Structure formats: structure tokens, C-alpha cells
N, C-alpha and C positions, 0 to 999 in steps of 0.2 A: 723450050716448051718442060713446062709443069705438068707431072702428071694428073690427073682427077684423083681426088685421093674418093678413097673407099672403104667401107667395113670390112676387116680383112680376120679370123677365124682360126688363131695357130695353136696345135697342140704339142705338146711335150709331158717326156716320159722319162725321168728324173731321178736321182740319189734319193731317198728321205732323209737327207742330213742338213743340219741347221748353217745357215746361208746361201743357199743351196737358192729360195727363190730372191734374195735381194738382187743376187749377180744378176738372175733372169732381166730381174725387172728397170739395173740400170743400164741393158743394151737399150729400154725405150728407153727411158730420160735421156741419154747423150746424142740415138733419135732425133729427140724430141718430140714424141708421141708421146699419148696421153694412151693410158688403157680403161678403154671402156666399161668392161668386162672381166675377172679374176675369180679362177675358179682352179680348187686341190683337190683334189685326197688321195691319200693315199691306196697301195696297191694291196691283193691281200693278202703278202706276205708281209705288209711294212716296209721293206726296203724299200721304195722306186715308187715316185707320187707319177701321178696323173696330172692337167696342169691343161687348164682350154684356157687360152688369153682372144679373147674380142679387144681387135684395137682400129685404130682410122689410120691413114695417108694413104699419098705413094707404092703405085708397088709397087717403079726403085728402087726402091729405100725397104719393105719388107724384103725382098729377096737379100739387103746386106744385112737387116737385120736376124731372121734366118744363119742365111751364115757365120755368123758370127755368138749366135746362138747356142750351135753344134759346135763351138771349137768350146766352150763351156765345160771342164773334165765332169763336169758332175751331172750331165745331159746324156742321159742313151738317145733323144731325138727329139728334135726339132721337125714342125713340116707343114708350109702353113696349105690352105685352101679356101676355099675359091664356095660359095654361097652352097651352088649345087652338087660337092660332091660329100656335102656332110648330114651326119646325122642334129640337131641341134632343140635341145633347150633348158627352158630358164623357165624359174620358178617365182611365184610373187605371192607375198601377201597382199594385200589391201584393205585399207577397209573405209568405207565410206558413213559417211550418215543417213539414217534407212530403216522412219518408221515404222510399225508393219502395216502400210499402209503402203509404202513403195515396195515393198518385196513383186511386187507386178514389175515394174519399171529394172530392177536389178538383177533378176528373169532374162528378162528382155535381153538387155543389153548383154547380157550369157550367155547366151542361146547361140549353140553350136559350140562353143568353145571348150576345152573340160577344165574344172572347181569346184571345187565344193565351200558349205560353208564353215569356218573353225573357232568358231566367235561371233558370238553377239551377243546386242545386247537389247534396251528399251529401245534405244537411240542410231543404233549402229550396230555395223552387220562386219568383220571379218572374212572375207572369203582365203580363197587359197583359187590362183591361176596358175596352169602348167599350160603352156607354149614357144612357138619362138617368137626371136628378138618381138619381130615387128608385134605379132598376133597381145603381145602384153603389152606392147605401147599402143595400141588400134584397145586394148580393153581400157587401159591407164585415163587418154584423151576422152572415151566415151563415158566412165565413169564417171569423170569431172566434171563433164556438162551436164548429163542430167541428175546425179546426185551430191557432188560433190566430195571429190577428196579426202578422209584426214590422215591418211599414212597410207606409205608406202615402202615396203623391202622389198628389195631384187637379190635370189641369191648371184649370179651370173651368167653366162651360159656355161653351160655343159656341154661340149661336141665327142661323137664319134664318125668318121672316114664310114663312110655307107660302101657295102657291097663287102664284099675279103681281101681288101689290097690291103698289103703287107705295113706294120707302119715299125721292125726295129724291132720293136719290144725279146729281148734279152728274152732266150728259151730256159726255161729251168729245170733241172732235174720233175716230173713225170709231166712234162709239160706238152702236149700230142697236134704238130707242128700240120 
């Protein structure tokens, strides 16, 4: 029996060198997994990078992917996370058809969500929305239904493990454990 398909977040800490991300992506490709979201940012010293990957598939393949990622020389660590073990956020820029008479409708849809206006014209408004993937998905659907979404760009999820869990990050001089 096949395991059900779920969405997983995988955190990686890797060397900030050319070709490393390509080797990471190939692991997913060989297993037939599509990456839903990918976010990479260099560490404070630019020697290492933090990488958050959201991908969907079955749990048994997930563990094989993480094991393969951990075998890549330039991957310091790779770790899978389940929804309730990480703090995850995404940013979206959403341009909607919105005349001044419809501002109230826009504000009503965005009530209770972290957002701000970043551009506006006579007939459009572009808002920046920050939240979980689910929040962004719901806001997108609601704005599409109420005003009509003209353009949408998303950053991809960034994630950190909740609490003070050990990440395996190498200690450098001056770091306090």
C-alpha cells in the first residue's frame, strides 16, 4: 500500500559554493518529487547557506531523500520537519484590480492578516502579504473571488525549527552555545 502524499519542509545547512544547490535538486528529481517551494539565503559570513525546501510526496521516500541529502559532501545537515515542529512564513506580492470604491472590499479580505500596500494606481493595488503557505493560499483565493488577482509572486517558504532544537550548525569562533 502506498503512503499518502503529504507536504514536508526540509531544512538544509550547506556550503555556499557553486553547484551545491544543483546536487541537492538532483536528489529530488531522481526520486520523482517536485519541489513546491525553495528558498536559499547565505549565512552571516557567506561561507554557508540556509535552505528551506517544501515538497510533496510519501513519507518513506522523504526519509530516503533526507538520507541522500546528508551524504552530499557540502551539505552540513539536512532535516525533515513536520508541520507543527517549525515556524514557517512566506511573502507574496499580489496585484488586484481595485478602484478607490473597492478599497473596503480589499481591506475586508485582508482583515486579520499581516499585510501592507506597496503600490497603487487608479485601477490597481499591490499588497504585500506575509503568513503561512495556507494563509497565502486563502488570501489569494479570496482576493481572486472578490476583486480579481492580476499578478501574484511568492517568495517560497522559509522555516526555522521551533524552540531550542539543535540544528547541527557548526560552531565558529565567537559563537556561544
